[in-house]
All heavy atoms as a GROMACS GRO file, in nm:
protein
  627
    1ASP      N    1   2.449   2.336   1.512
    1ASP     CA    2   2.386   2.204   1.490
    1ASP      C    3   2.496   2.095   1.471
    1ASP      O    4   2.588   2.112   1.396
    1ASP     CB    5   2.299   2.213   1.366
    1ASP     CG    6   2.226   2.088   1.336
    1ASP    OD1    7   2.113   2.069   1.388
    1ASP    OD2    8   2.278   2.005   1.256
    2ARG      N    9   2.477   1.989   1.548
    2ARG     CA   10   2.581   1.888   1.554
    2ARG      C   11   2.601   1.822   1.415
    2ARG      O   12   2.712   1.796   1.374
    2ARG     CB   13   2.537   1.787   1.659
    2ARG     CG   14   2.638   1.673   1.671
    2ARG     CD   15   2.597   1.585   1.785
    2ARG     NE   16   2.657   1.450   1.760
    2ARG     CZ   17   2.626   1.345   1.828
    2ARG    NH1   18   2.536   1.348   1.919
    2ARG    NH2   19   2.688   1.231   1.799
    3PHE      N   20   2.491   1.792   1.346
    3PHE     CA   21   2.505   1.724   1.219
    3PHE      C   22   2.575   1.817   1.117
    3PHE      O   23   2.658   1.764   1.042
    3PHE     CB   24   2.363   1.685   1.168
    3PHE     CG   25   2.372   1.623   1.031
    3PHE    CD1   26   2.437   1.497   1.012
    3PHE    CD2   27   2.315   1.678   0.919
    3PHE    CE1   28   2.444   1.434   0.892
    3PHE    CE2   29   2.322   1.619   0.792
    3PHE     CZ   30   2.388   1.500   0.782
    4ALA      N   31   2.550   1.942   1.121
    4ALA     CA   32   2.616   2.032   1.030
    4ALA      C   33   2.768   2.035   1.056
    4ALA      O   34   2.851   2.033   0.961
    4ALA     CB   35   2.561   2.171   1.040
    5ARG      N   36   2.808   2.036   1.186
    5ARG     CA   37   2.952   2.028   1.220
    5ARG      C   38   3.014   1.902   1.176
    5ARG      O   39   3.128   1.899   1.125
    5ARG     CB   40   2.969   2.052   1.372
    5ARG     CG   41   2.941   2.193   1.417
    5ARG     CD   42   2.983   2.220   1.560
    5ARG     NE   43   2.927   2.122   1.658
    5ARG     CZ   44   2.810   2.134   1.716
    5ARG    NH1   45   2.734   2.237   1.693
    5ARG    NH2   46   2.766   2.039   1.802
    6GLU      N   47   2.940   1.789   1.193
    6GLU     CA   48   2.995   1.661   1.153
    6GLU      C   49   3.015   1.659   1.001
    6GLU      O   50   3.113   1.606   0.949
    6GLU     CB   51   2.907   1.548   1.195
    6GLU     CG   52   2.912   1.518   1.344
    6GLU     CD   53   2.810   1.415   1.389
    6GLU    OE1   54   2.751   1.346   1.305
    6GLU    OE2   55   2.793   1.398   1.512
    7LEU      N   56   2.916   1.710   0.933
    7LEU     CA   57   2.922   1.717   0.783
    7LEU      C   58   3.039   1.801   0.740
    7LEU      O   59   3.114   1.765   0.654
    7LEU     CB   60   2.791   1.770   0.729
    7LEU     CG   61   2.773   1.765   0.576
    7LEU    CD1   62   2.801   1.631   0.518
    7LEU    CD2   63   2.634   1.811   0.540
    8HIS      N   64   3.061   1.916   0.808
    8HIS     CA   65   3.176   1.999   0.778
    8HIS      C   66   3.308   1.919   0.796
    8HIS      O   67   3.395   1.926   0.707
    8HIS     CB   68   3.184   2.127   0.860
    8HIS     CG   69   3.317   2.187   0.855
    8HIS    ND1   70   3.374   2.246   0.745
    8HIS    CD2   71   3.415   2.194   0.952
    8HIS    CE1   72   3.495   2.288   0.770
    8HIS    NE2   73   3.524   2.252   0.894
    9GLU      N   74   3.319   1.848   0.906
    9GLU     CA   75   3.439   1.772   0.935
    9GLU      C   76   3.465   1.669   0.819
    9GLU      O   77   3.578   1.649   0.776
    9GLU     CB   78   3.434   1.706   1.067
    9GLU     CG   79   3.438   1.806   1.183
    9GLU     CD   80   3.404   1.744   1.320
    9GLU    OE1   81   3.392   1.620   1.328
    9GLU    OE2   82   3.389   1.826   1.416
   10THR      N   83   3.357   1.603   0.780
   10THR     CA   84   3.373   1.502   0.671
   10THR      C   85   3.411   1.570   0.545
   10THR      O   86   3.501   1.525   0.472
   10THR     CB   87   3.239   1.426   0.657
   10THR    OG1   88   3.209   1.361   0.776
   10THR    CG2   89   3.245   1.328   0.539
   11LEU      N   90   3.351   1.682   0.512
   11LEU     CA   91   3.384   1.754   0.385
   11LEU      C   92   3.530   1.810   0.391
   11LEU      O   93   3.599   1.807   0.291
   11LEU     CB   94   3.287   1.867   0.361
   11LEU     CG   95   3.146   1.822   0.325
   11LEU    CD1   96   3.048   1.944   0.324
   11LEU    CD2   97   3.145   1.751   0.191
   12GLU      N   98   3.570   1.855   0.509
   12GLU     CA   99   3.707   1.907   0.523
   12GLU      C  100   3.810   1.796   0.504
   12GLU      O  101   3.909   1.811   0.437
   12GLU     CB  102   3.722   1.971   0.658
   12GLU     CG  103   3.863   2.028   0.687
   12GLU     CD  104   3.902   2.142   0.587
   12GLU    OE1  105   3.820   2.197   0.514
   12GLU    OE2  106   4.024   2.175   0.588
   13ARG      N  107   3.779   1.676   0.557
   13ARG     CA  108   3.874   1.563   0.542
   13ARG      C  109   3.884   1.526   0.392
   13ARG      O  110   3.986   1.498   0.338
   13ARG     CB  111   3.831   1.445   0.621
   13ARG     CG  112   3.866   1.457   0.766
   13ARG     CD  113   3.845   1.328   0.841
   13ARG     NE  114   3.712   1.271   0.831
   13ARG     CZ  115   3.611   1.298   0.916
   13ARG    NH1  116   3.631   1.382   1.015
   13ARG    NH2  117   3.496   1.244   0.902
   14GLY      N  118   3.765   1.526   0.323
   14GLY     CA  119   3.762   1.503   0.181
   14GLY      C  120   3.834   1.605   0.100
   14GLY      O  121   3.906   1.571   0.004
   15ARG      N  122   3.831   1.728   0.138
   15ARG     CA  123   3.900   1.834   0.066
   15ARG      C  124   4.050   1.817   0.083
   15ARG      O  125   4.128   1.823  -0.015
   15ARG     CB  126   3.859   1.970   0.123
   15ARG     CG  127   3.926   2.090   0.050
   15ARG     CD  128   3.903   2.218   0.126
   15ARG     NE  129   3.974   2.226   0.250
   15ARG     CZ  130   4.107   2.251   0.261
   15ARG    NH1  131   4.182   2.272   0.152
   15ARG    NH2  132   4.162   2.253   0.381
   16ILE      N  133   4.096   1.788   0.203
   16ILE     CA  134   4.235   1.767   0.228
   16ILE      C  135   4.291   1.650   0.153
   16ILE      O  136   4.403   1.646   0.100
   16ILE     CB  137   4.261   1.755   0.383
   16ILE    CG1  138   4.240   1.886   0.452
   16ILE    CG2  139   4.396   1.701   0.412
   16ILE    CD1  140   4.228   1.879   0.603
   17ALA      N  141   4.207   1.543   0.141
   17ALA     CA  142   4.246   1.421   0.069
   17ALA      C  143   4.225   1.435  -0.084
   17ALA      O  144   4.246   1.338  -0.155
   17ALA     CB  145   4.165   1.304   0.119
   18HIS      N  146   4.184   1.552  -0.129
   18HIS     CA  147   4.163   1.579  -0.274
   18HIS      C  148   4.054   1.491  -0.334
   18HIS      O  149   4.068   1.445  -0.447
   18HIS     CB  150   4.292   1.569  -0.354
   18HIS     CG  151   4.401   1.658  -0.297
   18HIS    ND1  152   4.401   1.793  -0.324
   18HIS    CD2  153   4.508   1.628  -0.225
   18HIS    CE1  154   4.505   1.845  -0.262
   18HIS    NE2  155   4.573   1.751  -0.198
   19ARG      N  156   3.952   1.462  -0.255
   19ARG     CA  157   3.838   1.384  -0.307
   19ARG      C  158   3.744   1.461  -0.388
   19ARG      O  159   3.657   1.405  -0.454
   19ARG     CB  160   3.769   1.312  -0.187
   19ARG     CG  161   3.854   1.208  -0.122
   19ARG     CD  162   3.774   1.121  -0.032
   19ARG     NE  163   3.860   1.024   0.030
   19ARG     CZ  164   3.869   1.005   0.162
   19ARG    NH1  165   3.794   1.075   0.242
   19ARG    NH2  166   3.957   0.916   0.210
   20TYR      N  167   3.749   1.591  -0.378
   20TYR     CA  168   3.668   1.677  -0.462
   20TYR      C  169   3.737   1.813  -0.477
   20TYR      O  170   3.825   1.847  -0.397
   20TYR     CB  171   3.530   1.700  -0.398
   20TYR     CG  172   3.530   1.775  -0.268
   20TYR    CD1  173   3.523   1.914  -0.264
   20TYR    CD2  174   3.537   1.708  -0.140
   20TYR    CE1  175   3.527   1.983  -0.142
   20TYR    CE2  176   3.543   1.774  -0.023
   20TYR     CZ  177   3.538   1.914  -0.026
   20TYR     OH  178   3.543   1.983   0.095
   21GLU      N  179   3.692   1.885  -0.580
   21GLU     CA  180   3.746   2.022  -0.602
   21GLU      C  181   3.631   2.124  -0.592
   21GLU      O  182   3.649   2.234  -0.553
   21GLU     CB  183   3.803   2.036  -0.741
   21GLU     CG  184   3.930   1.957  -0.759
   21GLU     CD  185   3.986   1.963  -0.899
   21GLU    OE1  186   3.939   2.050  -0.977
   21GLU    OE2  187   4.077   1.886  -0.933
   22ARG      N  188   3.510   2.068  -0.629
   22ARG     CA  189   3.387   2.160  -0.626
   22ARG      C  190   3.275   2.084  -0.558
   22ARG      O  191   3.267   1.963  -0.573
   22ARG     CB  192   3.349   2.200  -0.768
   22ARG     CG  193   3.455   2.280  -0.839
   22ARG     CD  194   3.415   2.305  -0.978
   22ARG     NE  195   3.398   2.181  -1.055
   22ARG     CZ  196   3.328   2.173  -1.164
   22ARG    NH1  197   3.270   2.276  -1.215
   22ARG    NH2  198   3.314   2.055  -1.224
   23LEU      N  199   3.189   2.158  -0.495
   23LEU     CA  200   3.072   2.100  -0.419
   23LEU      C  201   2.944   2.170  -0.463
   23LEU      O  202   2.942   2.291  -0.486
   23LEU     CB  203   3.084   2.120  -0.270
   23LEU     CG  204   3.193   2.042  -0.200
   23LEU    CD1  205   3.199   2.089  -0.053
   23LEU    CD2  206   3.158   1.893  -0.200
   24VAL      N  207   2.841   2.088  -0.471
   24VAL     CA  208   2.703   2.143  -0.479
   24VAL      C  209   2.634   2.096  -0.353
   24VAL      O  210   2.622   1.975  -0.324
   24VAL     CB  211   2.627   2.087  -0.606
   24VAL    CG1  212   2.489   2.131  -0.605
   24VAL    CG2  213   2.703   2.128  -0.734
   25LEU      N  214   2.584   2.194  -0.275
   25LEU     CA  215   2.514   2.162  -0.151
   25LEU      C  216   2.362   2.159  -0.182
   25LEU      O  217   2.307   2.249  -0.243
   25LEU     CB  218   2.540   2.271  -0.048
   25LEU     CG  219   2.688   2.288  -0.007
   25LEU    CD1  220   2.695   2.402   0.097
   25LEU    CD2  221   2.746   2.163   0.052
   26ALA      N  222   2.300   2.051  -0.137
   26ALA     CA  223   2.160   2.034  -0.152
   26ALA      C  224   2.099   1.999  -0.019
   26ALA      O  225   2.139   1.899   0.043
   26ALA     CB  226   2.124   1.925  -0.257
   27ALA      N  227   2.009   2.087   0.031
   27ALA     CA  228   1.948   2.066   0.162
   27ALA      C  229   1.828   2.155   0.174
   27ALA      O  230   1.814   2.256   0.103
   27ALA     CB  231   2.048   2.096   0.269
   28PRO      N  232   1.735   2.115   0.267
   28PRO     CA  233   1.620   2.209   0.290
   28PRO      C  234   1.678   2.344   0.330
   28PRO      O  235   1.782   2.356   0.387
   28PRO     CB  236   1.548   2.141   0.403
   28PRO     CG  237   1.588   1.996   0.396
   28PRO     CD  238   1.728   1.999   0.349
   29PRO      N  239   1.608   2.454   0.298
   29PRO     CA  240   1.655   2.588   0.314
   29PRO      C  241   1.706   2.616   0.459
   29PRO      O  242   1.810   2.673   0.475
   29PRO     CB  243   1.538   2.676   0.284
   29PRO     CG  244   1.459   2.598   0.190
   29PRO     CD  245   1.472   2.455   0.224
   30GLN      N  246   1.632   2.576   0.558
   30GLN     CA  247   1.673   2.601   0.697
   30GLN      C  248   1.805   2.535   0.732
   30GLN      O  249   1.895   2.596   0.789
   30GLN     CB  250   1.569   2.559   0.796
   30GLN     CG  251   1.602   2.599   0.939
   30GLN     CD  252   1.492   2.568   1.035
   30GLN    OE1  253   1.385   2.524   0.997
   30GLN    NE2  254   1.518   2.591   1.166
   31PHE      N  255   1.822   2.409   0.691
   31PHE     CA  256   1.946   2.337   0.721
   31PHE      C  257   2.061   2.396   0.634
   31PHE      O  258   2.177   2.398   0.684
   31PHE     CB  259   1.934   2.185   0.700
   31PHE     CG  260   2.060   2.118   0.737
   31PHE    CD1  261   2.101   2.102   0.868
   31PHE    CD2  262   2.147   2.068   0.639
   31PHE    CE1  263   2.219   2.039   0.903
   31PHE    CE2  264   2.266   2.006   0.676
   31PHE     CZ  265   2.299   1.988   0.805
   32LEU      N  266   2.030   2.436   0.514
   32LEU     CA  267   2.135   2.493   0.425
   32LEU      C  268   2.198   2.614   0.500
   32LEU      O  269   2.316   2.633   0.494
   32LEU     CB  270   2.075   2.530   0.294
   32LEU     CG  271   2.174   2.559   0.184
   32LEU    CD1  272   2.274   2.446   0.161
   32LEU    CD2  273   2.099   2.591   0.057
   33GLY      N  274   2.116   2.696   0.561
   33GLY     CA  275   2.168   2.812   0.635
   33GLY      C  276   2.254   2.769   0.753
   33GLY      O  277   2.364   2.823   0.774
   34THR      N  278   2.210   2.668   0.825
   34THR     CA  279   2.290   2.613   0.936
   34THR      C  280   2.420   2.554   0.886
   34THR      O  281   2.526   2.578   0.946
   34THR     CB  282   2.207   2.503   1.009
   34THR    OG1  283   2.087   2.557   1.056
   34THR    CG2  284   2.285   2.448   1.123
   35LEU      N  285   2.416   2.486   0.774
   35LEU     CA  286   2.539   2.427   0.717
   35LEU      C  287   2.634   2.533   0.672
   35LEU      O  288   2.753   2.524   0.698
   35LEU     CB  289   2.500   2.338   0.600
   35LEU     CG  290   2.616   2.263   0.539
   35LEU    CD1  291   2.689   2.173   0.636
   35LEU    CD2  292   2.561   2.173   0.420
   36ARG      N  293   2.581   2.637   0.609
   36ARG     CA  294   2.672   2.748   0.565
   36ARG      C  295   2.750   2.805   0.682
   36ARG      O  296   2.871   2.832   0.670
   36ARG     CB  297   2.590   2.861   0.506
   36ARG     CG  298   2.584   2.862   0.359
   36ARG     CD  299   2.524   2.989   0.307
   36ARG     NE  300   2.421   2.958   0.217
   36ARG     CZ  301   2.287   2.974   0.240
   36ARG    NH1  302   2.250   3.030   0.356
   36ARG    NH2  303   2.200   2.943   0.156
   37LEU      N  304   2.684   2.818   0.799
   37LEU     CA  305   2.756   2.872   0.917
   37LEU      C  306   2.854   2.778   0.973
   37LEU      O  307   2.954   2.819   1.034
   37LEU     CB  308   2.648   2.904   1.024
   37LEU     CG  309   2.551   3.014   0.993
   37LEU    CD1  310   2.446   3.032   1.102
   37LEU    CD2  311   2.622   3.152   0.981
   38ALA      N  312   2.837   2.647   0.953
   38ALA     CA  313   2.927   2.546   1.007
   38ALA      C  314   3.052   2.523   0.915
   38ALA      O  315   3.152   2.477   0.962
   38ALA     CB  316   2.849   2.414   1.025
   39LEU      N  317   3.037   2.551   0.785
   39LEU     CA  318   3.149   2.521   0.696
   39LEU      C  319   3.261   2.617   0.716
   39LEU      O  320   3.242   2.744   0.735
   39LEU     CB  321   3.102   2.531   0.549
   39LEU     CG  322   2.998   2.430   0.504
   39LEU    CD1  323   2.960   2.456   0.361
   39LEU    CD2  324   3.045   2.287   0.524
   40GLY      N  325   3.384   2.563   0.711
   40GLY     CA  326   3.504   2.647   0.718
   40GLY      C  327   3.533   2.714   0.588
   40GLY      O  328   3.472   2.682   0.480
   41LYS      N  329   3.621   2.811   0.590
   41LYS     CA  330   3.655   2.890   0.473
   41LYS      C  331   3.693   2.812   0.350
   41LYS      O  332   3.645   2.834   0.243
   41LYS     CB  333   3.770   2.984   0.512
   41LYS     CG  334   3.818   3.067   0.394
   41LYS     CD  335   3.945   3.148   0.430
   41LYS     CE  336   3.993   3.213   0.304
   41LYS     NZ  337   4.135   3.255   0.324
   42HIS      N  338   3.779   2.710   0.370
   42HIS     CA  339   3.830   2.632   0.258
   42HIS      C  340   3.723   2.548   0.188
   42HIS      O  341   3.717   2.534   0.071
   42HIS     CB  342   3.943   2.544   0.297
   42HIS     CG  343   4.063   2.622   0.350
   42HIS    ND1  344   4.138   2.707   0.271
   42HIS    CD2  345   4.118   2.634   0.473
   42HIS    CE1  346   4.232   2.764   0.338
   42HIS    NE2  347   4.219   2.724   0.462
   43VAL      N  348   3.632   2.493   0.271
   43VAL     CA  349   3.521   2.413   0.210
   43VAL      C  350   3.424   2.509   0.146
   43VAL      O  351   3.377   2.482   0.033
   43VAL     CB  352   3.448   2.330   0.327
   43VAL    CG1  353   3.325   2.266   0.268
   43VAL    CG2  354   3.542   2.226   0.382
   44ARG      N  355   3.392   2.623   0.207
   44ARG     CA  356   3.304   2.721   0.143
   44ARG      C  357   3.352   2.763   0.007
   44ARG      O  358   3.277   2.788  -0.081
   44ARG     CB  359   3.286   2.844   0.235
   44ARG     CG  360   3.185   2.825   0.343
   44ARG     CD  361   3.143   2.957   0.408
   44ARG     NE  362   3.252   3.048   0.428
   44ARG     CZ  363   3.320   3.061   0.543
   44ARG    NH1  364   3.292   2.984   0.644
   44ARG    NH2  365   3.420   3.152   0.558
   45GLU      N  366   3.487   2.778  -0.003
   45GLU     CA  367   3.543   2.819  -0.132
   45GLU      C  368   3.521   2.721  -0.244
   45GLU      O  369   3.531   2.750  -0.360
   45GLU     CB  370   3.694   2.849  -0.117
   45GLU     CG  371   3.721   2.974  -0.035
   45GLU     CD  372   3.867   2.993  -0.006
   45GLU    OE1  373   3.945   2.902  -0.021
   45GLU    OE2  374   3.897   3.108   0.043
   46CYS      N  375   3.496   2.596  -0.206
   46CYS     CA  376   3.469   2.488  -0.304
   46CYS      C  377   3.326   2.479  -0.349
   46CYS      O  378   3.296   2.411  -0.449
   46CYS     CB  379   3.509   2.353  -0.249
   46CYS     SG  380   3.689   2.338  -0.210
   47VAL      N  381   3.232   2.545  -0.275
   47VAL     CA  382   3.090   2.541  -0.311
   47VAL      C  383   3.065   2.620  -0.438
   47VAL      O  384   3.090   2.741  -0.440
   47VAL     CB  385   3.007   2.588  -0.192
   47VAL    CG1  386   2.858   2.596  -0.229
   47VAL    CG2  387   3.028   2.503  -0.070
   48VAL      N  388   3.013   2.552  -0.542
   48VAL     CA  389   2.986   2.623  -0.665
   48VAL      C  390   2.836   2.645  -0.687
   48VAL      O  391   2.794   2.721  -0.776
   48VAL     CB  392   3.045   2.544  -0.788
   48VAL    CG1  393   3.196   2.539  -0.775
   48VAL    CG2  394   2.987   2.402  -0.796
   49ALA      N  395   2.754   2.577  -0.611
   49ALA     CA  396   2.608   2.594  -0.620
   49ALA      C  397   2.539   2.542  -0.494
   49ALA      O  398   2.593   2.455  -0.422
   49ALA     CB  399   2.554   2.519  -0.740
   50GLU      N  400   2.425   2.595  -0.471
   50GLU     CA  401   2.345   2.549  -0.354
   50GLU      C  402   2.203   2.529  -0.404
   50GLU      O  403   2.147   2.606  -0.484
   50GLU     CB  404   2.337   2.653  -0.244
   50GLU     CG  405   2.470   2.679  -0.179
   50GLU     CD  406   2.464   2.782  -0.068
   50GLU    OE1  407   2.358   2.843  -0.049
   50GLU    OE2  408   2.567   2.802   0.001
   51LEU      N  409   2.141   2.417  -0.362
   51LEU     CA  410   2.006   2.382  -0.403
   51LEU      C  411   1.920   2.378  -0.269
   51LEU      O  412   1.927   2.286  -0.190
   51LEU     CB  413   1.998   2.247  -0.466
   51LEU     CG  414   2.088   2.228  -0.587
   51LEU    CD1  415   2.082   2.082  -0.629
   51LEU    CD2  416   2.053   2.318  -0.697
   52PRO      N  417   1.843   2.490  -0.244
   52PRO     CA  418   1.767   2.495  -0.121
   52PRO      C  419   1.637   2.417  -0.133
   52PRO      O  420   1.527   2.474  -0.133
   52PRO     CB  421   1.743   2.642  -0.100
   52PRO     CG  422   1.740   2.693  -0.242
   52PRO     CD  423   1.834   2.610  -0.321
   53HIS      N  424   1.648   2.282  -0.144
   53HIS     CA  425   1.534   2.198  -0.168
   53HIS      C  426   1.544   2.068  -0.087
   53HIS      O  427   1.658   2.016  -0.066
   53HIS     CB  428   1.518   2.155  -0.317
   53HIS     CG  429   1.507   2.272  -0.409
   53HIS    ND1  430   1.396   2.350  -0.416
   53HIS    CD2  431   1.596   2.328  -0.494
   53HIS    CE1  432   1.414   2.446  -0.504
   53HIS    NE2  433   1.535   2.433  -0.555
   54GLU      N  434   1.435   2.012  -0.045
   54GLU     CA  435   1.430   1.878   0.013
   54GLU      C  436   1.432   1.779  -0.106
   54GLU      O  437   1.327   1.776  -0.177
   54GLU     CB  438   1.307   1.864   0.101
   54GLU     CG  439   1.279   1.722   0.148
   54GLU     CD  440   1.397   1.665   0.229
   54GLU    OE1  441   1.424   1.720   0.339
   54GLU    OE2  442   1.457   1.571   0.179
   55LEU      N  443   1.536   1.706  -0.121
   55LEU     CA  444   1.545   1.617  -0.240
   55LEU      C  445   1.557   1.470  -0.201
   55LEU      O  446   1.566   1.387  -0.289
   55LEU     CB  447   1.668   1.659  -0.321
   55LEU     CG  448   1.668   1.798  -0.381
   55LEU    CD1  449   1.800   1.829  -0.447
   55LEU    CD2  450   1.553   1.816  -0.477
   56THR      N  451   1.549   1.437  -0.072
   56THR     CA  452   1.564   1.299  -0.034
   56THR      C  453   1.460   1.204  -0.082
   56THR      O  454   1.487   1.084  -0.091
   56THR     CB  455   1.580   1.288   0.118
   56THR    OG1  456   1.461   1.341   0.178
   56THR    CG2  457   1.700   1.363   0.170
   57THR      N  458   1.345   1.254  -0.115
   57THR     CA  459   1.238   1.163  -0.159
   57THR      C  460   1.222   1.170  -0.311
   57THR      O  461   1.132   1.104  -0.363
   57THR     CB  462   1.106   1.203  -0.094
   57THR    OG1  463   1.068   1.338  -0.133
   57THR    CG2  464   1.112   1.196   0.057
   58LYS      N  465   1.305   1.241  -0.379
   58LYS     CA  466   1.295   1.261  -0.528
   58LYS      C  467   1.365   1.151  -0.602
   58LYS      O  468   1.462   1.094  -0.554
   58LYS     CB  469   1.352   1.393  -0.568
   58LYS     CG  470   1.289   1.514  -0.497
   58LYS     CD  471   1.144   1.533  -0.534
   58LYS     CE  472   1.090   1.658  -0.467
   58LYS     NZ  473   0.946   1.663  -0.469
   59ARG      N  474   1.316   1.122  -0.719
   59ARG     CA  475   1.382   1.029  -0.810
   59ARG      C  476   1.504   1.098  -0.878
   59ARG      O  477   1.508   1.222  -0.882
   59ARG     CB  478   1.288   0.979  -0.918
   59ARG     CG  479   1.167   0.900  -0.860
   59ARG     CD  480   1.078   0.838  -0.970
   59ARG     NE  481   1.061   0.921  -1.086
   59ARG     CZ  482   0.961   1.007  -1.110
   59ARG    NH1  483   0.865   1.021  -1.018
   59ARG    NH2  484   0.950   1.078  -1.216
   60PRO      N  485   1.604   1.023  -0.922
   60PRO     CA  486   1.726   1.083  -0.975
   60PRO      C  487   1.692   1.187  -1.087
   60PRO      O  488   1.753   1.294  -1.089
   60PRO     CB  489   1.802   0.969  -1.035
   60PRO     CG  490   1.764   0.851  -0.947
   60PRO     CD  491   1.619   0.874  -0.913
   61GLU      N  492   1.600   1.162  -1.176
   61GLU     CA  493   1.565   1.255  -1.281
   61GLU      C  494   1.510   1.385  -1.225
   61GLU      O  495   1.531   1.492  -1.277
   61GLU     CB  496   1.480   1.195  -1.392
   61GLU     CG  497   1.351   1.138  -1.344
   61GLU     CD  498   1.352   0.993  -1.297
   61GLU    OE1  499   1.464   0.939  -1.280
   61GLU    OE2  500   1.246   0.937  -1.271
   62GLU      N  501   1.435   1.374  -1.113
   62GLU     CA  502   1.380   1.493  -1.053
   62GLU      C  503   1.495   1.576  -0.982
   62GLU      O  504   1.488   1.699  -0.992
   62GLU     CB  505   1.274   1.458  -0.945
   62GLU     CG  506   1.150   1.397  -1.002
   62GLU     CD  507   1.056   1.348  -0.890
   62GLU    OE1  508   1.098   1.256  -0.818
   62GLU    OE2  509   0.946   1.400  -0.884
   63ILE      N  510   1.590   1.510  -0.924
   63ILE     CA  511   1.702   1.578  -0.866
   63ILE      C  512   1.782   1.648  -0.972
   63ILE      O  513   1.818   1.765  -0.962
   63ILE     CB  514   1.791   1.480  -0.785
   63ILE    CG1  515   1.715   1.427  -0.667
   63ILE    CG2  516   1.920   1.549  -0.742
   63ILE    CD1  517   1.784   1.312  -0.592
   64ARG      N  518   1.809   1.580  -1.085
   64ARG     CA  519   1.886   1.645  -1.194
   64ARG      C  520   1.813   1.769  -1.243
   64ARG      O  521   1.879   1.868  -1.278
   64ARG     CB  522   1.903   1.543  -1.313
   64ARG     CG  523   2.019   1.448  -1.285
   64ARG     CD  524   2.051   1.370  -1.408
   64ARG     NE  525   1.947   1.273  -1.447
   64ARG     CZ  526   1.936   1.145  -1.396
   64ARG    NH1  527   2.019   1.107  -1.304
   64ARG    NH2  528   1.840   1.070  -1.432
   65ALA      N  529   1.681   1.768  -1.244
   65ALA     CA  530   1.607   1.884  -1.287
   65ALA      C  531   1.633   2.010  -1.201
   65ALA      O  532   1.616   2.126  -1.245
   65ALA     CB  533   1.456   1.860  -1.293
   66HIS      N  534   1.673   1.989  -1.076
   66HIS     CA  535   1.707   2.100  -0.985
   66HIS      C  536   1.846   2.152  -1.003
   66HIS      O  537   1.880   2.261  -0.950
   66HIS     CB  538   1.680   2.059  -0.840
   66HIS     CG  539   1.542   2.047  -0.799
   66HIS    ND1  540   1.461   2.153  -0.770
   66HIS    CD2  541   1.463   1.932  -0.788
   66HIS    CE1  542   1.338   2.109  -0.742
   66HIS    NE2  543   1.339   1.982  -0.752
   67LEU      N  544   1.933   2.078  -1.070
   67LEU     CA  545   2.072   2.114  -1.084
   67LEU      C  546   2.086   2.234  -1.182
   67LEU      O  547   2.007   2.251  -1.273
   67LEU     CB  548   2.154   2.001  -1.137
   67LEU     CG  549   2.166   1.878  -1.048
   67LEU    CD1  550   2.239   1.766  -1.123
   67LEU    CD2  551   2.242   1.914  -0.917
   68PRO      N  552   2.186   2.319  -1.158
   68PRO     CA  553   2.216   2.421  -1.256
   68PRO      C  554   2.241   2.359  -1.392
   68PRO      O  555   2.291   2.249  -1.404
   68PRO     CB  556   2.343   2.488  -1.202
   68PRO     CG  557   2.346   2.454  -1.056
   68PRO     CD  558   2.278   2.319  -1.047
   69LYS      N  559   2.204   2.434  -1.497
   69LYS     CA  560   2.217   2.380  -1.632
   69LYS      C  561   2.355   2.322  -1.670
   69LYS      O  562   2.367   2.218  -1.731
   69LYS     CB  563   2.181   2.486  -1.738
   69LYS     CG  564   2.034   2.530  -1.728
   69LYS     CD  565   1.938   2.418  -1.773
   69LYS     CE  566   1.794   2.473  -1.768
   69LYS     NZ  567   1.700   2.371  -1.740
   70GLU      N  568   2.458   2.394  -1.627
   70GLU     CA  569   2.595   2.346  -1.661
   70GLU      C  570   2.622   2.216  -1.593
   70GLU      O  571   2.700   2.132  -1.653
   70GLU     CB  572   2.701   2.452  -1.625
   70GLU     CG  573   2.706   2.490  -1.480
   70GLU     CD  574   2.614   2.605  -1.439
   70GLU    OE1  575   2.528   2.641  -1.517
   70GLU    OE2  576   2.630   2.654  -1.329
   71LEU      N  577   2.568   2.182  -1.481
   71LEU     CA  578   2.589   2.054  -1.416
   71LEU      C  579   2.505   1.945  -1.483
   71LEU      O  580   2.547   1.834  -1.496
   71LEU     CB  581   2.557   2.061  -1.268
   71LEU     CG  582   2.657   2.140  -1.184
   71LEU    CD1  583   2.612   2.143  -1.041
   71LEU    CD2  584   2.796   2.084  -1.192
   72GLN      N  585   2.384   1.976  -1.530
   72GLN     CA  586   2.300   1.883  -1.598
   72GLN      C  587   2.370   1.839  -1.727
   72GLN      O  588   2.372   1.718  -1.759
   72GLN     CB  589   2.170   1.949  -1.638
   72GLN     CG  590   2.078   1.974  -1.520
   72GLN     CD  591   1.942   2.034  -1.563
   72GLN    OE1  592   1.904   2.020  -1.674
   72GLN    NE2  593   1.880   2.101  -1.471
   73LEU      N  594   2.441   1.926  -1.796
   73LEU     CA  595   2.508   1.890  -1.922
   73LEU      C  596   2.628   1.797  -1.890
   73LEU      O  597   2.647   1.699  -1.963
   73LEU     CB  598   2.557   2.013  -1.991
   73LEU     CG  599   2.451   2.108  -2.048
   73LEU    CD1  600   2.514   2.235  -2.099
   73LEU    CD2  601   2.372   2.036  -2.155
   74LYS      N  602   2.699   1.817  -1.782
   74LYS     CA  603   2.811   1.730  -1.747
   74LYS      C  604   2.764   1.591  -1.711
   74LYS      O  605   2.830   1.494  -1.746
   74LYS     CB  606   2.896   1.793  -1.635
   74LYS     CG  607   2.968   1.914  -1.680
   74LYS     CD  608   3.054   1.972  -1.572
   74LYS     CE  609   3.126   2.094  -1.622
   74LYS     NZ  610   3.221   2.144  -1.528
   75ILE      N  611   2.652   1.581  -1.638
   75ILE     CA  612   2.602   1.455  -1.603
   75ILE      C  613   2.547   1.376  -1.717
   75ILE      O  614   2.572   1.259  -1.740
   75ILE     CB  615   2.491   1.468  -1.494
   75ILE    CG1  616   2.554   1.519  -1.360
   75ILE    CG2  617   2.418   1.335  -1.468
   75ILE    CD1  618   2.454   1.557  -1.257
   76ALA      N  619   2.478   1.445  -1.807
   76ALA     CA  620   2.422   1.382  -1.927
   76ALA      C  621   2.530   1.341  -2.027
   76ALA      O  622   2.512   1.245  -2.100
   76ALA     CB  623   2.319   1.472  -1.993
   77GLY      N  624   2.631   1.416  -2.035
   77GLY     CA  625   2.738   1.398  -2.136
   77GLY      C  626   2.840   1.302  -2.089
   77GLY      O  627   2.906   1.229  -2.147
   0.00000   0.00000   0.00000
């Protein structure tokens, strides 16, 4: 999938530039699988959680409710 490859390229550039250390991927389940296949080893190693949900129409508080508990605490604190 072209979009997944483009997303990987963007994430790889960000990793090289030290713009992030850890990633949480949020995408509908089918695209999440496609994205996993497109990500390179180094980017995959940064993924700490995956949210197999369509969240684009959700309000911020609804999105936070889908996050792992440890991430909710960091955002709230």
